[in-house]
KOLFITI-577149 format. One line per field, with one value per residue (C-alpha): residue number from 1; residue in one letter; x, y, z. Coordinates in Angstrom, 3 decimals, always signed. Layout:
! residues N
k <- [NUM  ...]
r <- [a  ...]
east <- [X  ...]
north <- [Y  ...]
up <- [Z  ...]
! end
This chain:
! residues 241
k <- [1  2  3  4  5  6  7  8  9  10  11  12  13  14  15  16  17  18  19  20  21  22  23  24  25  26  27  28  29  30  31  32  33  34  35  36  37  38  39  40  41  42  43  44  45  46  47  48  49  50  51  52  53  54  55  56  57  58  59  60  61  62  63  64  65  66  67  68  69  70  71  72  73  74  75  76  77  78  79  80  81  82  83  84  85  86  87  88  89  90  91  92  93  94  95  96  97  98  99  100  101  102  103  104  105  106  107  108  109  110  111  112  113  114  115  116  117  118  119  120  121  122  123  124  125  126  127  128  129  130  131  132  133  134  135  136  137  138  139  140  141  142  143  144  145  146  147  148  149  150  151  152  153  154  155  156  157  158  159  160  161  162  163  164  165  166  167  168  169  170  171  172  173  174  175  176  177  178  179  180  181  182  183  184  185  186  187  188  189  190  191  192  193  194  195  196  197  198  199  200  201  202  203  204  205  206  207  208  209  210  211  212  213  214  215  216  217  218  219  220  221  222  223  224  225  226  227  228  229  230  231  232  233  234  235  236  237  238  239  240  241]
r <- [x  x  x  x  x  x  x  x  x  x  x  x  x  x  x  x  x  x  x  x  x  x  x  x  x  x  x  x  x  x  x  x  x  x  x  x  x  x  x  x  x  x  x  x  x  x  x  x  x  x  x  x  x  x  x  x  x  x  x  x  x  x  x  x  x  x  x  x  x  x  x  x  x  x  x  x  x  x  x  x  x  x  x  x  x  x  x  x  x  x  x  x  x  x  x  x  x  x  x  x  x  x  x  x  x  x  x  x  x  x  x  x  x  x  x  x  x  x  x  x  x  x  x  x  x  x  x  x  x  x  x  x  x  x  x  x  x  x  x  x  x  x  x  x  x  x  x  x  x  x  x  x  x  x  x  x  x  x  x  x  x  x  x  x  x  x  x  x  x  x  x  x  x  x  x  x  x  x  x  x  x  x  x  x  x  x  x  x  x  x  x  x  x  x  x  x  x  x  x  x  x  x  x  x  x  x  x  x  x  x  x  x  x  x  x  x  x  x  x  x  x  x  x  x  x  x  x  x  x  x  x  x  x  x  x  x  x  x  x  x  x]
east <- [-15.009  -11.346  -9.674  -5.945  -3.906  -0.787  +1.363  +4.996  +6.111  +8.139  +8.878  +11.113  +12.715  +16.394  +14.688  +14.035  +13.444  +10.816  +8.912  +9.108  +8.025  +4.752  +3.979  +4.452  +2.061  -0.767  -0.746  -0.919  -2.014  -3.795  -6.415  -7.669  -9.030  -12.228  -10.862  -7.156  -6.258  -3.003  -2.815  -0.028  +3.632  +3.066  +5.975  +8.869  +7.686  +5.589  +5.580  +2.136  -0.088  +1.105  +4.313  +2.827  +5.784  +7.227  +8.328  +7.651  +4.289  +3.061  +4.134  +2.326  -0.576  -1.174  -0.719  -3.053  -5.576  -4.908  -6.211  -9.031  -10.324  -9.904  -12.459  -10.329  -11.521  -8.680  -8.397  -5.824  -5.099  -2.134  +0.580  +3.381  +5.507  +2.762  +0.555  +0.166  -1.489  -4.721  -7.743  -5.714  -3.544  -6.124  -7.957  -5.100  -4.069  -7.890  -8.274  -10.288  -8.969  -9.928  -9.629  -8.129  -9.236  -11.768  -14.187  -14.704  -16.926  -15.257  -17.841  -19.510  -16.817  -16.059  -12.456  -10.980  -8.008  -5.359  -1.672  -0.620  +1.729  -0.924  -0.640  +3.095  +2.622  +5.822  +7.462  +6.784  +8.830  +7.470  +4.014  +4.124  +5.801  +2.627  +0.419  +2.133  +2.334  -1.394  -2.592  -4.394  -2.965  +0.857  -0.079  -1.348  +1.574  +3.909  +2.057  +2.133  +5.981  +7.586  +7.900  +11.761  +11.740  +9.697  +11.384  +14.765  +12.869  +11.846  +14.926  +16.392  +13.789  +14.607  +18.098  +17.170  +14.580  +16.973  +19.487  +16.735  +15.692  +19.102  +19.348  +16.168  +15.210  +13.167  +10.186  +9.415  +9.006  +6.289  +2.581  +1.567  -1.100  -3.310  -3.426  -4.575  -6.524  -8.483  -8.735  -10.134  -12.593  -13.760  -15.301  -16.614  -13.964  -13.150  -10.289  -6.968  -5.238  -2.689  +1.258  +3.981  +6.029  +7.437  +6.890  +4.630  +2.856  -0.514  -1.527  -4.352  -5.498  -8.115  -9.760  -12.580  -13.100  -13.422  -11.168  -9.226  -6.952  -4.242  -2.823  +0.345  +1.429  +4.691  +6.880  +8.273  +12.145  +13.357  +13.555  +9.889  +6.673  +3.936  +0.104  -2.466  -5.666  -9.303  -10.092  -13.705  -13.338  -9.994  -6.946  -3.819  -0.170  +1.070  +4.911  +5.536  +9.110]
north <- [-15.381  -15.497  -12.276  -11.202  -8.203  -7.132  -4.014  -2.383  -4.064  -0.691  -1.629  +0.098  -0.270  -1.256  -3.915  -6.215  -9.724  -8.029  -7.092  -10.490  -12.006  -9.774  -10.675  -14.480  -13.788  -11.582  -14.628  -17.035  -16.813  -13.830  -15.452  -17.537  -14.687  -12.418  -9.440  -8.135  -5.241  -3.101  -1.385  +1.296  +1.623  -0.467  +1.648  +3.017  +6.425  +7.792  +11.483  +12.210  +10.125  +12.655  +9.946  +7.949  +6.787  +5.076  +1.354  +0.077  +1.622  +0.429  -3.188  -2.938  -1.425  -4.193  -6.744  -5.473  -5.033  -8.357  -9.660  -7.482  -8.690  -12.265  -11.692  -10.461  -7.144  -5.153  -2.334  -0.080  +2.335  +4.851  +4.671  +7.169  +6.471  +6.295  +8.746  +10.697  +7.547  +9.050  +8.220  +8.274  +5.457  +3.515  +3.674  +2.074  -0.487  -1.282  -0.974  +1.203  +4.030  +3.499  +5.896  +5.722  +4.327  +2.080  -0.148  -3.590  -7.054  -10.475  -12.374  -10.716  -9.746  -5.799  -4.984  -1.756  -1.293  +1.562  +1.726  +2.293  +5.643  +7.602  +5.338  +6.040  +9.198  +9.158  +10.387  +13.537  +14.933  +12.156  +13.491  +16.891  +16.081  +13.313  +16.344  +18.368  +16.135  +15.237  +18.706  +18.980  +22.529  +21.563  +18.330  +20.717  +22.803  +19.698  +18.445  +21.669  +21.520  +19.794  +15.953  +15.669  +18.470  +16.434  +13.100  +15.108  +16.238  +12.669  +11.355  +13.794  +13.390  +9.722  +9.799  +12.442  +9.972  +6.935  +9.146  +10.328  +6.744  +5.673  +8.032  +7.391  +4.703  +1.857  +2.120  +5.784  +4.171  +1.663  +2.374  +3.664  +2.002  +5.157  +5.877  +2.360  +2.161  +5.463  +4.387  +0.854  +3.043  +5.178  +2.310  +0.528  -2.084  -4.150  -6.146  -3.964  -4.791  -2.547  -2.329  +0.418  -0.589  -3.824  -5.868  -8.788  -9.948  -10.378  -8.509  -9.322  -6.559  -5.314  -1.657  -0.845  -4.220  -5.094  -8.138  -6.648  -8.007  -6.024  -7.728  -6.171  -6.862  -8.027  -5.866  -7.693  -8.787  -9.796  -13.272  -13.179  -11.779  -12.790  -12.350  -12.003  -14.313  -14.567  -17.883  -17.717  -18.650  -17.042  -14.918  -17.061  -15.678  -17.394  -16.980  -16.127  -16.742]
up <- [-1.509  -1.726  -1.244  -1.600  +0.408  -0.405  +0.090  -0.130  -2.934  -4.001  -7.692  -9.571  -12.829  -11.103  -9.342  -12.584  -10.396  -8.166  -11.109  -12.199  -9.200  -9.263  -12.526  -11.784  -9.274  -11.285  -13.694  -11.449  -7.832  -8.099  -10.365  -7.959  -5.863  -6.531  -4.908  -4.670  -2.372  -3.061  +0.180  -1.080  -1.885  -5.214  -6.355  -4.947  -6.224  -8.822  -10.019  -11.946  -13.941  -17.107  -16.940  -19.729  -21.266  -18.187  -19.220  -15.637  -15.543  -18.653  -17.951  -14.739  -15.960  -18.442  -16.598  -13.910  -16.474  -17.610  -13.948  -13.932  -17.120  -16.239  -13.088  -10.372  -9.117  -8.157  -5.653  -4.792  -1.877  -2.188  -0.107  +1.001  -1.747  -4.854  -3.507  -6.747  -8.640  -9.737  -11.892  -14.993  -14.050  -12.305  -15.336  -17.463  -14.537  -14.508  -10.755  -8.322  -6.259  -2.502  +0.237  +3.446  +5.246  +3.732  +5.812  +4.187  +4.851  +4.499  +4.584  +6.898  +9.170  +9.206  +8.053  +8.101  +5.519  +5.691  +4.228  +7.931  +7.772  +9.140  +12.578  +12.858  +15.185  +17.306  +13.912  +14.501  +11.579  +9.235  +10.138  +9.216  +5.785  +5.199  +6.108  +3.686  +0.500  +0.837  +0.737  -2.325  -2.895  -2.522  -4.924  -7.439  -7.134  -7.593  -10.824  -12.441  -12.553  -15.604  -15.388  -15.178  -12.221  -10.234  -10.886  -10.223  -6.552  -5.932  -6.362  -3.730  -1.740  -1.334  -0.703  +2.021  +3.625  +3.443  +5.622  +8.208  +8.782  +9.760  +12.320  +14.020  +16.968  +15.250  +17.755  +16.503  +12.681  +14.144  +15.109  +17.893  +20.263  +20.793  +17.429  +16.467  +19.277  +17.981  +14.664  +15.689  +18.184  +15.523  +13.285  +16.038  +16.586  +13.288  +12.149  +11.017  +7.761  +7.139  +5.703  +5.558  +8.711  +7.030  +10.297  +9.267  +12.387  +13.531  +16.776  +19.348  +21.219  +23.192  +22.656  +25.452  +26.244  +22.391  +21.169  +18.126  +15.491  +13.566  +10.760  +9.297  +5.432  +4.620  +2.509  -0.577  -1.619  -5.152  -4.087  -1.925  -1.370  +0.895  +0.031  +3.174  +1.882  +3.099  +2.166  +3.139  +6.835  +8.059  +6.935  +6.061  +4.978  +1.570  +0.591  -3.081  -4.756]
! end
């Protein structure tokens, strides 16, 4: 079984080259896979599924639905940027929404999937924000606001986020080793695949005497993307240009 994993594309209307790269991937390499897992931050931001007139969203949903119709099953797990993608968007895009974390098997090998931001526990301020915006009551209240007001709020939030990151130590924006160990322990020591940190690497670690692997997905750029591929025997990284 051939399976693809991607995350952290951060697609937006002001990055057409990146959108084009993703569309070429969907029309080409992705069609060699039986399953595609998108592990969050497909979009730079999303303010709610009622934004049915957004040109980029319409374009992406069409391309993703075409891939699904070709025989590749597509699954999506929300990231921190696009956590408001819901059932209506999923239906338009032809993909399945996944809870976080999700445990799958790759030809019999247990593999745990998550976006990755929940593991960055050293960033206390971010974790407090994460708890707030993932609260269903908060989301209900936010989505009740007019769409334009939501977009204005998110634009301001993006600017504050970039400013905050510039003042933080790099280490606190990476995963916490104890958080990783706890997650692996809770799921019987599987392989872990996640994104979010923009630090692509393969980590070999031992948790309670069990040998484990942590595969970190790469973020995408205007001129380059990366896909993690399960080829039926092992995981490989493929660069896209």
